[in-house]
C-alpha positions as CSV (number, residue, x, y, z in Angstrom):
1,M,0.0,0.0,0.0
2,V,1.0,3.6,-0.5
3,S,0.9,4.3,3.3
4,Q,3.6,1.7,4.1
5,Q,6.9,3.3,5.0
6,V,10.4,2.0,5.8
7,S,12.8,4.6,7.1
8,T,16.6,4.4,7.0
9,D,19.3,5.4,9.4
10,F,21.4,7.0,6.7
11,P,19.9,10.0,4.7
12,W,20.7,8.6,1.2
13,L,18.1,10.5,-0.7
14,S,18.6,13.8,1.0
15,L,22.3,13.5,0.4
16,S,21.8,12.7,-3.3
17,I,19.7,15.9,-3.6
18,L,21.8,18.3,-1.5
19,F,25.3,17.1,-2.4
20,P,25.2,18.2,-6.1
21,I,23.5,21.5,-5.1
22,A,26.2,22.1,-2.5
23,G,28.8,21.2,-5.1
24,S,27.4,23.7,-7.6
25,L,27.7,26.4,-5.0
26,L,31.4,25.7,-4.7
27,V,32.0,25.9,-8.5
28,P,32.6,29.7,-8.5
29,F,35.5,29.3,-6.0
30,I,37.4,26.7,-8.0
31,P,40.7,28.1,-9.2
32,D,40.5,28.3,-13.0
33,Q,42.3,29.9,-15.9
34,G,39.1,30.7,-17.7
35,D,39.1,27.7,-20.0
36,G,37.2,25.4,-17.7
37,K,39.9,22.7,-17.4
38,Q,39.9,22.6,-13.6
39,V,36.2,23.2,-13.0
40,R,35.1,20.4,-15.4
41,W,37.0,17.9,-13.4
42,F,35.4,19.2,-10.2
43,A,32.0,18.9,-11.7
44,L,32.6,15.4,-13.0
45,V,33.7,14.3,-9.5
46,V,30.6,15.8,-7.9
47,A,28.4,14.1,-10.5
48,L,30.1,10.8,-10.2
49,V,29.9,10.9,-6.4
50,T,26.2,11.7,-6.7
51,F,25.7,8.7,-8.9
52,L,27.5,6.5,-6.4
53,I,25.2,7.9,-3.6
54,T,22.2,6.8,-5.6
55,I,23.7,3.4,-6.2
56,G,24.3,3.1,-2.5
57,A,20.7,4.0,-1.8
58,Y,19.5,1.3,-4.1
59,L,21.9,-1.4,-2.8
60,K,21.8,-0.6,0.9
61,G,18.3,0.7,1.6
62,F,16.0,-0.3,-1.2
63,N,14.1,-3.6,-1.4
64,P,12.7,-4.1,-5.0
65,A,10.2,-6.8,-3.8
66,Q,8.5,-4.3,-1.5
67,E,5.7,-2.1,-2.9
68,G,5.7,0.7,-0.2
69,L,7.7,3.7,0.4
70,Q,11.3,3.1,1.4
71,L,14.3,5.2,2.4
72,A,11.8,7.5,4.0
73,E,13.1,10.7,5.7
74,R,10.8,13.3,7.2
75,V,11.6,16.7,8.8
76,N,9.1,19.3,9.7
77,W,10.1,22.4,7.7
78,L,7.4,25.1,7.6
79,Q,4.8,23.5,9.8
80,D,2.3,26.4,9.6
81,L,2.2,26.0,5.8
82,G,2.1,22.3,5.9
83,L,5.4,22.0,4.1
84,T,7.5,19.1,5.1
85,W,10.9,17.8,4.0
86,A,9.7,14.4,3.1
87,V,11.7,12.2,0.8
88,G,11.5,8.5,0.0
89,A,11.6,6.0,-2.9
90,D,9.5,3.2,-4.3
91,G,9.4,1.3,-7.6
92,L,8.1,4.3,-9.5
93,S,10.9,6.7,-8.4
94,M,14.0,4.6,-7.7
95,P,14.8,3.7,-11.3
96,L,14.4,7.3,-12.4
97,I,16.6,8.5,-9.6
98,L,19.3,6.2,-10.8
99,L,18.7,7.3,-14.4
100,T,19.0,11.0,-13.5
101,S,22.3,10.7,-11.7
102,F,23.7,8.4,-14.5
103,I,22.7,10.6,-17.4
104,T,23.9,13.8,-15.6
105,A,27.4,12.3,-15.0
106,L,27.6,11.5,-18.7
107,A,26.3,15.0,-19.6
108,V,29.1,16.6,-17.6
109,L,31.6,14.4,-19.5
110,A,29.9,15.4,-22.8
111,A,30.4,19.1,-21.8
112,W,34.2,18.7,-21.8
113,P,34.7,21.0,-24.8
114,V,32.7,23.9,-23.2
115,S,35.0,26.9,-22.9
116,Y,32.5,29.8,-22.8
117,K,31.6,30.7,-19.2
118,P,32.5,27.2,-18.1
119,K,31.9,27.9,-14.4
120,L,28.3,29.0,-15.0
121,F,27.7,26.1,-17.3
122,F,28.8,23.4,-14.8
123,F,27.1,25.2,-12.0
124,L,23.8,24.9,-13.8
125,L,24.4,21.2,-14.6
126,L,25.1,20.3,-11.0
127,A,22.1,22.4,-9.7
128,M,19.9,20.6,-12.2
129,D,21.2,17.3,-11.0
130,G,20.0,17.9,-7.4
131,G,16.7,19.5,-8.6
132,Q,15.8,16.6,-10.9
133,I,16.6,13.9,-8.3
134,A,14.4,15.9,-5.9
135,V,11.4,15.7,-8.4
136,F,11.5,11.9,-8.2
137,A,12.5,11.6,-4.5
138,V,10.3,14.1,-2.6
139,Q,7.1,12.8,-1.0
140,D,5.3,16.1,-0.4
141,M,3.3,17.7,-3.3
142,L,4.2,21.3,-2.4
143,L,7.8,20.3,-2.2
144,F,7.4,18.5,-5.5
145,F,6.2,21.8,-7.0
146,L,9.2,23.6,-5.7
147,A,11.6,21.0,-7.1
148,W,9.7,21.1,-10.4
149,E,10.2,24.8,-10.6
150,L,13.9,24.6,-9.5
151,E,15.0,22.9,-12.7
152,L,13.3,25.5,-15.0
153,L,15.8,28.3,-14.5
154,P,18.9,26.2,-15.2
155,V,17.4,24.9,-18.5
156,Y,16.4,28.4,-19.5
157,L,19.9,29.8,-19.0
158,L,21.5,26.8,-20.7
159,L,19.4,27.4,-23.7
160,A,19.6,31.2,-23.7
161,I,23.3,31.5,-23.2
162,W,24.8,28.5,-25.0
163,G,22.1,27.7,-27.6
164,G,22.1,28.3,-31.3
165,K,21.0,31.3,-33.4
166,K,17.4,31.2,-32.2
167,R,18.3,30.5,-28.6
168,Q,16.4,33.4,-27.1
169,Y,13.2,32.4,-28.8
170,A,13.6,28.7,-27.8
171,A,14.4,29.5,-24.2
172,T,11.5,32.0,-23.9
173,K,9.1,29.5,-25.3
174,F,10.4,26.8,-23.0
175,I,9.9,28.9,-19.9
176,L,6.5,30.2,-20.9
177,Y,5.2,26.7,-21.6
178,T,6.6,24.9,-18.6
179,A,6.3,27.7,-16.0
180,G,2.8,28.6,-17.2
181,S,1.6,25.0,-17.1
182,S,3.1,24.3,-13.7
183,L,0.6,26.7,-12.2
184,F,-1.9,23.9,-12.5
185,I,0.4,21.8,-10.2
186,L,0.3,24.5,-7.5
187,L,-3.5,24.8,-7.7
188,A,-4.0,21.1,-7.6
189,A,-1.6,20.8,-4.7
190,L,-3.3,23.5,-2.7
191,A,-6.7,22.0,-3.4
192,M,-5.7,18.5,-2.3
193,G,-3.6,19.6,0.6
194,F,-6.4,21.7,2.1
195,F,-9.1,19.2,1.3
196,G,-11.4,18.5,4.2
197,G,-10.3,21.4,6.3
198,G,-7.9,21.4,9.2
199,A,-4.2,21.8,9.0
200,P,-2.8,21.5,5.4
201,N,-1.0,18.3,4.6
202,F,0.6,17.7,1.2
203,E,2.4,14.4,1.8
204,Y,1.6,11.7,-0.7
205,T,0.8,9.1,2.0
206,H,-1.8,11.5,3.5
207,L,-3.3,12.4,0.1
208,A,-3.6,8.8,-0.9
209,E,-5.8,8.2,2.1
210,Q,-8.2,11.1,1.4
211,N,-11.7,10.3,0.2
212,F,-11.7,12.8,-2.7
213,G,-15.0,13.0,-4.5
214,T,-15.0,11.9,-8.2
215,G,-15.9,15.4,-9.4
216,F,-13.0,16.9,-7.3
217,Q,-10.7,14.2,-8.8
218,L,-11.7,15.0,-12.3
219,L,-10.9,18.7,-11.9
220,C,-7.5,18.0,-10.3
221,Y,-6.7,15.4,-12.9
222,A,-7.5,17.7,-15.8
223,G,-5.2,20.4,-14.5
224,L,-2.4,18.0,-13.8
225,L,-2.8,16.4,-17.2
226,I,-2.1,19.8,-18.8
227,A,0.9,20.5,-16.6
228,F,2.5,17.1,-17.1
229,G,1.4,16.9,-20.7
230,V,3.6,19.9,-21.5
231,K,6.6,18.2,-20.0
232,L,6.0,14.7,-21.5
233,P,5.1,16.2,-24.0
234,I,1.7,15.4,-25.4
235,V,0.5,16.7,-28.8
236,P,-0.6,19.5,-29.1
237,L,1.4,20.8,-26.0
238,H,4.7,19.7,-27.6
239,T,5.8,22.6,-29.7
240,W,8.4,23.9,-27.2
241,L,10.4,20.7,-27.5
242,P,11.6,20.7,-31.1
243,D,12.6,24.4,-30.7
244,A,14.5,23.7,-27.5
245,H,16.3,20.7,-29.0
246,G,16.9,22.7,-32.2
247,E,19.0,25.2,-30.3
248,A,20.5,23.2,-27.3
249,T,24.1,21.9,-27.0
250,A,24.8,18.2,-26.7
251,P,24.9,18.0,-22.8
252,V,21.6,19.9,-22.6
253,H,20.1,17.6,-25.2
254,M,21.0,14.6,-23.1
255,L,19.3,16.1,-20.0
256,L,16.2,17.1,-22.0
257,A,15.7,13.8,-23.7
258,G,17.2,11.6,-20.9
259,I,15.5,13.1,-17.8
260,L,13.2,16.1,-18.4
261,L,10.6,14.2,-20.5
262,K,10.5,11.4,-17.9
263,M,9.4,13.9,-15.2
264,G,6.1,14.2,-17.0
265,G,5.6,10.4,-17.3
266,Y,6.5,9.9,-13.7
267,A,4.2,12.6,-12.5
268,L,1.3,11.1,-14.4
269,L,1.9,7.8,-12.7
270,R,2.4,9.3,-9.3
271,F,-0.4,11.8,-9.1
272,N,-3.0,11.1,-11.8
273,A,-2.9,7.3,-11.7
274,Q,-2.0,6.7,-8.1
275,L,-3.6,9.6,-6.1
276,L,-6.7,10.2,-8.4
277,P,-7.7,6.6,-9.4
278,E,-11.4,7.3,-10.1
279,A,-10.6,10.2,-12.4
280,H,-7.9,8.1,-14.0
281,A,-10.5,5.4,-14.8
282,Q,-12.4,8.0,-16.8
283,F,-9.5,9.8,-18.4
284,A,-7.5,6.6,-19.3
285,P,-9.2,6.1,-22.7
286,L,-8.2,9.7,-23.6
287,L,-4.6,8.9,-22.6
288,I,-4.7,5.9,-25.0
289,V,-6.0,8.1,-27.8
290,L,-3.4,10.9,-27.1
291,G,-0.7,8.3,-27.0
292,V,-1.6,7.0,-30.5
293,V,-1.8,10.6,-31.8
294,N,1.7,11.2,-30.4
295,I,3.1,8.1,-32.1
296,I,1.6,8.7,-35.5
297,Y,1.8,12.5,-35.7
298,A,5.3,12.9,-34.4
299,A,6.6,10.0,-36.5
300,L,5.1,11.5,-39.7
301,T,6.5,14.9,-38.7
302,S,10.0,13.5,-38.0
303,F,9.9,11.8,-41.4
304,A,9.5,15.2,-43.0
305,Q,12.2,17.1,-41.0
306,R,15.4,18.1,-42.8
307,N,17.1,19.4,-39.6
308,L,18.8,16.6,-37.8
309,K,18.1,17.8,-34.3
310,R,14.4,18.4,-35.0
311,K,14.1,15.0,-36.6
312,I,15.4,13.3,-33.4
313,A,13.3,15.6,-31.3
314,Y,10.0,14.5,-33.0
315,S,11.2,10.9,-32.7
316,S,11.4,11.4,-29.0
317,I,7.8,12.7,-28.9
318,S,6.7,9.7,-30.9
319,H,8.3,7.3,-28.5
320,M,6.8,9.0,-25.5
321,G,3.4,8.0,-27.0
322,F,4.0,4.5,-25.8
323,V,4.4,5.8,-22.3
324,L,0.9,7.3,-22.5
325,I,-0.6,4.1,-23.8
326,G,1.0,2.1,-21.0
327,I,-0.2,4.6,-18.3
328,G,-3.7,4.4,-19.8
329,S,-3.8,0.6,-19.7
330,F,-5.1,-1.2,-16.7
331,S,-2.7,-4.2,-16.9
332,S,0.4,-4.6,-14.9
333,L,2.3,-5.6,-18.1
334,G,1.3,-2.4,-20.0
335,T,2.0,-0.1,-17.1
336,S,5.3,-1.9,-16.5
337,G,6.1,-1.3,-20.2
338,A,5.5,2.4,-19.8
339,M,7.9,2.5,-16.9
340,L,10.5,0.6,-18.9
341,Q,10.0,2.8,-21.9
342,M,10.8,5.8,-19.8
343,V,14.1,4.3,-18.7
344,S,14.9,2.9,-22.2
345,H,14.1,6.1,-24.0
346,G,16.2,8.1,-21.5
347,L,19.2,6.0,-22.4
348,I,18.6,5.9,-26.2
349,G,17.5,9.5,-26.5
350,A,20.6,10.7,-24.6
351,S,22.9,8.6,-26.9
352,L,21.3,9.9,-30.1
353,F,21.4,13.5,-29.1
354,F,25.0,13.2,-28.0
355,L,25.8,11.8,-31.4
356,V,24.0,14.7,-33.0
357,G,26.2,17.2,-31.1
358,A,29.3,15.2,-32.0
359,T,28.4,15.2,-35.7
360,Y,27.6,18.9,-35.7
361,D,31.0,19.6,-34.2
362,R,32.6,18.0,-37.2
363,T,30.3,19.0,-40.1
364,H,29.0,22.4,-38.7
365,T,25.6,21.8,-40.3
366,L,22.4,20.2,-39.2
367,Q,20.8,20.1,-42.6
368,L,20.6,16.6,-44.0
369,D,20.7,18.1,-47.5
370,E,24.2,19.4,-46.8
371,M,25.5,16.1,-45.5
372,G,26.4,12.8,-47.3
373,G,29.4,10.7,-48.0
374,V,31.1,11.0,-44.6
375,G,30.9,7.3,-43.8
376,Q,34.4,6.5,-45.2
377,K,36.1,9.2,-43.0
378,M,34.1,8.5,-39.9
379,R,33.6,4.7,-39.7
380,I,33.5,4.4,-35.9
381,M,31.0,7.3,-35.7
382,F,28.9,5.5,-38.4
383,A,29.0,2.3,-36.3
384,L,27.9,4.2,-33.1
385,W,25.1,6.0,-35.0
386,T,23.9,2.7,-36.5
387,V,23.7,0.8,-33.2
388,C,21.9,3.7,-31.4
389,S,19.5,4.1,-34.3
390,L,18.7,0.4,-34.2
391,A,18.0,0.7,-30.5
392,S,15.6,3.6,-31.2
393,L,13.7,1.7,-33.8
394,A,13.2,-1.2,-31.3
395,L,15.5,-3.8,-32.7
396,P,15.1,-7.1,-30.8
397,G,17.8,-7.5,-28.2
398,M,17.6,-3.7,-27.3
399,S,15.7,-2.2,-24.5
400,G,13.3,-0.3,-26.8
401,F,12.0,-3.5,-28.3
402,V,11.2,-5.0,-24.9
403,S,9.4,-1.9,-23.6
404,E,7.3,-1.3,-26.7
405,L,6.4,-5.0,-26.8
406,M,5.3,-4.9,-23.2
407,V,3.1,-1.9,-23.8
408,F,1.5,-3.5,-26.9
409,A,1.0,-6.8,-25.3
410,G,-0.3,-5.3,-22.0
411,F,-2.8,-3.1,-23.8
412,V,-4.1,-5.7,-26.4
413,T,-4.7,-8.2,-23.6
414,D,-6.2,-5.7,-21.2
415,E,-9.7,-6.9,-20.6
416,A,-10.7,-3.6,-19.0
417,Y,-11.1,-2.2,-22.6
418,T,-13.5,-3.5,-25.2
419,L,-11.9,-5.6,-28.0
420,P,-12.8,-3.2,-30.9
421,F,-11.1,-0.3,-29.1
422,R,-8.0,-2.4,-28.4
423,I,-7.8,-3.5,-32.0
424,V,-8.3,0.0,-33.5
425,M,-5.8,1.7,-31.2
426,A,-3.2,-1.0,-31.4
427,G,-3.5,-1.0,-35.2
428,L,-3.0,2.8,-35.4
429,A,0.0,2.7,-33.0
430,A,1.6,0.0,-35.2
431,I,1.7,2.6,-38.0
432,G,4.2,4.6,-35.9
433,V,6.3,1.4,-35.4
434,I,6.5,0.9,-39.1
435,L,7.4,4.6,-39.8
436,T,10.2,4.7,-37.2
437,P,12.8,2.4,-39.0
438,I,12.0,4.2,-42.3
439,Y,12.9,7.7,-41.2
440,L,15.8,6.5,-39.0
441,L,17.5,4.3,-41.6
442,S,17.0,7.0,-44.3
443,M,18.6,9.5,-41.9
444,L,21.7,7.2,-41.6
445,R,21.9,6.9,-45.4
446,E,21.7,10.7,-45.9
447,I,24.4,11.4,-43.3
448,F,27.0,8.8,-44.1
449,F,26.2,7.7,-47.7
450,G,24.2,9.2,-50.5
451,K,25.5,12.0,-52.7
452,E,28.9,13.3,-51.4
453,N,29.3,16.9,-50.3
454,A,32.8,17.4,-51.7
455,Q,33.6,20.4,-49.5
456,L,32.4,18.5,-46.4
457,V,34.2,15.3,-47.2
458,S,37.5,17.1,-47.9
459,N,37.3,19.0,-44.5
460,A,40.4,18.2,-42.5
461,K,38.4,18.5,-39.3
462,L,36.1,15.6,-40.3
463,V,37.8,13.2,-37.8
464,D,36.4,10.0,-36.5
465,A,35.0,9.4,-33.0
466,E,37.3,10.3,-30.1
467,P,37.9,8.0,-27.1
468,R,35.8,10.2,-24.8
469,E,32.9,10.0,-27.2
470,I,33.2,6.2,-27.6
471,Y,33.3,5.9,-23.8
472,I,30.0,7.9,-23.4
473,I,28.1,5.9,-26.0
474,S,29.5,2.6,-24.6
475,C,28.2,3.6,-21.1
476,L,24.8,4.1,-22.6
477,L,24.8,1.0,-24.8
478,I,25.7,-1.4,-22.0
479,P,22.3,-0.9,-20.1
480,I,20.4,-0.6,-23.4
481,I,21.6,-4.0,-24.5
482,G,21.6,-5.5,-21.0
483,I,17.9,-4.6,-20.4
484,G,17.1,-5.8,-24.0
485,L,18.6,-9.2,-23.3
486,Y,17.4,-9.5,-19.7
487,P,14.6,-7.1,-18.9
488,R,14.3,-8.2,-15.3
489,L,17.4,-6.2,-14.6
490,M,15.1,-3.3,-14.5
491,T,11.5,-4.6,-14.2
492,D,12.2,-6.4,-10.9
493,S,13.0,-3.0,-9.3
494,Y,9.4,-1.7,-9.8
495,S,7.1,-4.6,-10.4
496,A,5.7,-4.7,-6.9
497,S,4.8,-0.9,-7.0
498,I,3.2,-1.3,-10.4
499,E,1.1,-4.2,-9.2
500,A,-0.2,-2.2,-6.3
501,L,-0.9,0.8,-8.6
502,V,-2.9,-1.3,-11.1
503,K,-5.0,-3.0,-8.4
504,R,-5.8,0.5,-7.0
505,D,-7.0,1.7,-10.4
506,L,-9.0,-1.5,-11.1
507,R,-10.9,-1.1,-7.8
508,A,-11.7,2.5,-8.8
509,I,-13.3,1.2,-12.1
510,E,-15.3,-1.3,-10.1
511,R,-16.6,1.4,-7.8
512,L,-17.6,3.6,-10.8
513,N,-19.5,0.8,-12.5
514,K,-21.6,-0.1,-9.5
515,P,-25.2,1.3,-9.6
516,A,-24.7,2.9,-6.2
517,A,-21.8,5.0,-7.5
518,P,-22.5,8.6,-6.5
519,I,-21.6,10.0,-10.0
520,I,-23.1,7.3,-12.2
521,R,-23.8,9.6,-15.1
522,S,-20.2,10.8,-15.3
523,A,-19.2,7.1,-15.1
524,N,-21.1,6.5,-18.3
525,I,-17.9,7.6,-20.0
526,V,-16.3,4.4,-18.8
527,P,-18.6,1.7,-20.2
528,S,-18.2,3.0,-23.8
529,F,-14.6,2.0,-23.7
530,I,-14.2,-0.1,-20.6
531,S,-16.1,-3.3,-19.5
532,A,-16.1,-4.3,-15.9
533,P,-12.6,-5.9,-15.3
534,R,-12.0,-9.1,-13.7
535,I,-10.1,-8.6,-10.4
536,D,-8.0,-11.6,-9.3
């Protein structure tokens, strides 16, 4: 149950949040000649130690077979406001905490060539590390909102200062979309925390025990869906992402694709599905439809892109559609697939965007029409691109194949939905699966083969992959292939929490379909897509 808690004697999670933030505050005092050579080593050490702290939390204080909250820490902070420093981890958050610290450490290594204002750049990376871990670790909704807002300013500055020609436009659009939509998180948090009168309490365990009415749940769910839909992103709330990716540098790409999008998926599971189960039962069909729209629309749009960064950005939006379908399903297999897809795409998306940055450093162009014929001069780079692209198109043996297969199988066999709805939605989603290898393989052909650009091929700077670049991609490919060959490496860490979440949602469907349900007319939305499920 959500209310179970297991505390720990050592503050693993608080340390993983505060250590990189404290490290970022020390960055301005690191002796440096202005080229960033000293500060980048300091930032890398801080990021690696943070990763080791999260590993220690998983190995020493986390039991994957347990469904409840673990590693719990609680300190009264601003008691009059009901704000508590409450952190903890369960199967929904622990894998993403590990992913965050892992991707951030690699992003710091990817930022090795940064020489313009390096202290500020690495300060922002480390501050983001602590803020993003906090999003997944905190167990207080008001504190969650603060952590959610904390990562906005570093991303804005990283885009606005180190971005491309349209960096100001992309950064402004990002902050307007994400900061504006996060207002719904604050409103929902206040409504839920003050529900029932008395002293406000925003802790997840308290909110999970509240008897929110179905109408109240529907209002909160709709607001949170908008807020988290922007971050995921859900079409049509997605337009900030291609612009942000189009102007970002490689390390920022890795953080956007590897971590930032996963915040939206995690929040949908944590709040919409777990804390608002009756509303989730009625909104779930909409999530399925939105997921299919994401897959098809973004795949078709990616197919038409001639800018390399925007092509991969729309590919990310398409892949996140599988997360929506998994969250909207009422099967443990489908929901588990959504969780695995978040981890898998975090690794694959980070690898592809890092390769985009490395390729741009050599070719100084992002237009596919200006590329071609560089395969002979960059053979190792071609091999890295090929393996990562195959992972993205869900080649068997890679993590993407397992996660997408779990989502498909879980949804198609989900008896909570009628058979015609499952057939139609699965058939439409399969279109995106067919389009993905077409645009990815054609992209490889245009970059490395095709008609040669004589000026580009003769460029003396067109060197092959460096050891640092090979190391970063290798670190990402090891878990991609490992999970693809043996998925239980990841699924065992959250299966108990997913089972508990699905059972909670199935009980909500059962309550809505009973004649005595207090909001039976609103529940009529459910039978058109959902038949009464069998609860084992």
